[in-house]
Structure formats: C-alpha cells, structure tokens
C-alpha positions in Angstrom: -21.2 11.2 -23.9 -24.3 13.4 -23.2 -24.8 14.6 -19.7 -28.0 15.5 -17.8 -28.3 18.6 -15.7 -26.3 19.3 -12.5 -28.1 20.5 -9.4 -25.9 22.5 -6.9 -27.3 23.0 -3.4 -26.6 26.7 -2.6 -29.1 27.5 0.1 -27.5 26.9 3.4 -26.5 29.7 5.9 -22.9 28.4 6.4 -23.0 29.0 10.2 -19.6 27.4 10.7 -18.1 30.0 8.3 -19.8 33.0 10.0 -16.5 34.9 9.7 -17.3 35.1 6.0 -21.1 34.5 5.7 -22.3 37.5 7.7 -22.1 39.5 4.5 -22.1 36.9 1.7 -23.6 33.4 1.3 -21.4 30.4 1.7 -21.3 29.6 -2.1 -19.6 33.0 -2.7 -16.8 32.5 -0.2 -13.7 32.7 -2.4 -10.8 30.5 -3.4 -8.2 32.3 -5.3 -10.5 35.3 -5.9 -13.4 33.3 -7.3 -16.4 31.8 -5.3 -16.2 28.2 -4.3 -19.4 27.5 -6.3 -17.5 28.7 -9.4 -14.9 26.1 -8.8 -17.5 23.4 -8.4 -19.2 24.4 -11.7 -15.8 24.5 -13.5 -15.0 20.9 -12.3 -18.1 19.7 -14.0 -17.8 22.0 -17.1 -14.3 20.8 -17.7 -15.7 17.3 -18.0 -18.5 18.1 -20.5 -21.4 19.1 -18.3 -23.1 22.2 -19.5 -26.4 22.8 -17.7 -26.4 23.8 -14.0 -29.4 24.6 -11.7 -28.4 26.3 -8.5 -31.0 25.8 -5.7 -30.5 29.0 -3.7 -31.8 30.2 -0.3 -29.9 32.4 2.1 -28.8 35.6 0.3 -29.9 33.9 -2.9 -30.1 37.2 -4.8 -26.3 37.6 -4.3 -25.7 34.2 -5.9 -28.0 35.1 -8.8 -26.2 38.4 -9.3 -22.9 36.5 -9.5 -24.2 34.0 -11.9 -25.6 36.7 -14.2 -22.4 38.7 -14.1 -20.0 35.9 -14.7 -18.7 34.9 -18.2 -19.1 31.1 -18.3 -17.3 28.8 -20.7 -19.0 28.5 -24.2 -22.2 26.5 -24.1 -22.5 26.5 -20.3 -25.9 27.5 -18.9 -26.2 28.4 -15.2 -29.6 29.3 -13.7 -30.8 30.0 -10.1 -34.0 28.8 -8.5 -34.9 30.4 -5.1 -36.0 27.4 -2.9 -36.5 29.2 0.4 -34.5 30.5 3.3 -35.1 27.7 5.8 -35.7 24.8 3.3 -33.8 21.6 4.1 -31.7 20.0 1.4 -34.1 17.3 0.2 -37.0 19.7 0.0 -34.9 22.1 -2.1 -34.3 19.2 -4.5 -38.0 18.3 -4.5 -38.8 21.9 -5.6 -36.8 21.3 -8.8 -38.7 18.3 -9.9 -40.5 20.1 -12.7 -37.4 21.9 -13.7 -35.4 18.7 -14.1 -38.1 16.7 -15.8 -37.5 13.0 -16.5 -33.8 13.2 -17.0 -31.1 11.6 -14.9 -29.1 14.2 -13.1 -26.1 14.9 -10.9 -26.1 16.7 -7.6 -23.4 18.4 -5.6 -23.0 20.7 -2.7 -21.6 24.2 -3.4 -18.6 23.8 -1.0 -16.8 20.6 -2.0 -13.9 20.3 -4.5 -12.2 17.2 -5.8 -10.2 15.8 -8.7 -13.1 13.4 -9.3 -13.5 11.5 -12.6 -17.1 12.4 -13.3 -17.3 10.2 -16.5 -16.3 7.3 -14.3 -18.9 8.2 -11.7 -21.7 8.4 -14.3 -20.6 5.2 -16.0 -20.5 3.4 -12.6 -24.0 4.8 -11.8 -25.4 3.6 -15.1 -23.8 0.2 -14.8 -25.1 -0.3 -11.3 -28.7 0.2 -12.3 -29.8 1.8 -9.0 -31.8 5.0 -8.7 -29.0 6.7 -6.7 -25.2 6.7 -6.5 -23.3 8.5 -3.9 -19.6 9.3 -4.0 -17.8 8.3 -0.9 -14.3 9.5 0.3 -11.9 8.8 3.1 -11.0 12.3 4.5 -7.7 13.1 6.2 -8.0 13.3 9.9 -7.6 16.7 11.5 -4.9 15.5 13.9 -1.9 13.2 13.7 -2.2 9.6 15.0 -0.2 7.9 17.8 0.6 4.2 17.1 0.7 2.1 20.3 2.2 -1.3 21.2 0.4 -4.6 21.2 -1.4 -6.2 24.1 1.9 -7.2 25.7 2.9 -3.5 26.1 0.0 -1.3 25.2 1.5 1.7 26.9 4.5 1.7 24.5 4.5 4.3 21.7 5.7 2.6 18.5 5.4 5.6 16.1 3.5 8.6 14.8 1.5 9.2 11.6 0.7 12.8 10.5 -3.0 13.3 9.6 -3.7 9.9 7.9 -6.8 9.2 5.9 -9.7 8.0 8.0 -10.5 4.3 7.9 -14.2 5.2 7.4 -15.9 6.4 4.2 -18.1 9.5 4.3 -20.5 11.3 1.9 -18.3 13.1 -0.6 -21.1 15.2 -2.1 -21.1 14.1 -5.7 -24.3 12.2 -6.6 -26.0 10.7 -9.6 -29.8 10.3 -9.4 -32.6 8.9 -11.5 -36.1 10.6 -11.3 -37.2 7.8 -8.9 -35.4 9.6 -6.1 -38.2 12.1 -6.0 -40.4 9.3 -4.6 -38.3 9.5 -1.4 -38.6 13.2 -0.9 -41.1 15.3 1.1 -41.5 19.0 1.8 -39.5 18.7 5.1 -36.9 16.2 3.8 -33.2 16.5 4.8 -31.6 14.6 1.9 -28.9 13.1 4.0 -31.4 11.6 6.5 -34.7 9.8 5.6 -34.3 10.0 1.8 -30.8 8.4 1.6 -31.6 6.1 4.4 -34.7 5.0 2.7 -32.9 4.4 -0.6 -30.3 2.4 1.3 -33.0 0.3 3.1 -34.5 -0.5 -0.3 -31.2 -1.5 -1.8 -31.5 1.5 -4.2 -28.3 3.4 -3.2 -24.9 2.5 -4.5 -21.5 4.1 -3.9 -18.6 5.3 -6.1 -15.3 5.3 -4.2 -13.2 8.4 -4.9 -9.6 7.9 -3.6 -8.1 11.1 -5.0 -8.1 14.6 -3.6 -11.3 15.9 -1.9 -11.9 18.7 0.5 -14.9 20.6 1.8 -15.0 24.3 2.7 -16.7 23.9 6.1 -14.6 26.1 8.4 -12.3 29.1 8.2 -9.4 26.7 8.4 -10.6 25.0 5.3 -10.8 28.4 3.5 -7.2 29.0 4.4 -6.0 25.5 3.3 -7.8 25.7 -0.1 -6.6 29.2 -0.8 -3.0 28.2 0.0 -3.2 25.3 -2.4 -4.6 27.6 -5.1 -1.9 30.2 -4.5 0.8 27.6 -4.6 -0.5 26.4 -8.0 -1.1 23.0 -6.3 -4.9 22.8 -6.4 -5.7 19.2 -7.5 -9.3 20.1 -8.5 -8.1 22.6 -11.1 -8.5 20.3 -14.0 -9.3 23.0 -16.5 -6.8 25.1 -18.4 
C-alpha cells in the first residue's frame, strides 16, 4: 500500500516541560537517548511511511540540525519547514499546503507514542469517505478510583481500582486528512478548535478508536514513565527491530 506524506507538528514551546525545554525544543526531549520525534517517525517508518514534513517553530534550527545529522532508515526522507515561533497548530498546517499538494496525508504531534496500527487507520479513513479521521484513545487516569456503594449506602466503600482507563475518548493525535481540510484553516487557526469543530459540524470528521498503548510526553512525569518503559525493554510503541 502506498502512503502519502506525514506532517509532524514540532513548533510548540512545551511550557509544561520547562525543566527540559529551556535549552532544547520539546520534540528533542529524549526517550532512551533519542528525541521523542525520532520515536514518532520510527513508528510510521516501521509501517511503510517514508516521507515526513516537520512543521517547526520554537528552536526550529535545533530540530533541523538533528534531522540533518541523523541516519534514517533506507528510503526515509525527513525535511523541516519553519512555520513561525508563535504560529498556532492549524496555521502551521496551512503553511504546508503547497508542500503537500493534492495528496492525502497523515498528521501527528511530535510528543505522542502508541502501538497504533497505521494501516488499519488509513484503511478506516479511506472506507469512511470523510475528509478527516482522528484517532481517539481512552487514557489512563492519573489517580486510582474509589468505588462507592449504591443509593442505599452511598457512603460505603466497595473497592478500589488503580488508575483505570477513562470512560471518555480524547484526541490521540494520529490523523488522516484529505486536501479539503485546508478549506477549514485560516492564518490564526488552532487545529483543535474551529477547524476540527467545523469538520465535526459538517459531518466531515470520523474517528478511529485505538484501544492499545498510548501516551503523551506532556510533563516531566511522562518523560520519566516513558524512559522507564524503554529502559525495561517494555516500550509497546517500539514496533521496529
């Protein structure tokens, strides 16, 4: 199966990771000695994707230096496009319209890893016939849950559950888009607000449910957890040899 390009949003400041991002951009914060964006690219490359466009911003020159210095798997092409320091996510994507042409494409953030079946995502997108497909996940809650009694004795504790999965689905950060998505973007667009809401309003946004492993490097605690998994040789997203 042939694949279109993959856009990776690499421009944010990573303010919740300021312990790390004072000196490097968030995409270069490391898991197991390699930047998290490297892991994202390897997830795609292991499943047959070979063209990557990194939309950079904050410390974009550092990302570009890393890309140029890194030996990528055979046939994999990674390029960087500087999309501005303060540019919101949708506007970063809009700047790549000419670069992407008329092809269908995937989009991911630079900080989320998963054991996602990308062929299944793409097939689901194509079969759905909508301009946009968003992967949704049910993350684990940060805290354990206390189970309470029924209405007859609501003050009685009946059990505990350690960090269960949320009952709600959230944006998992792996998208498939058709070129029509650009019609929903403007210079000031935050992708996750008006563009996705507009697509949803028009019945043009479908979901792909991923029920396997997913995590996002959002805080220092996430950095520790992901590095621990890697060091224990228990990183589910490592689907390459």
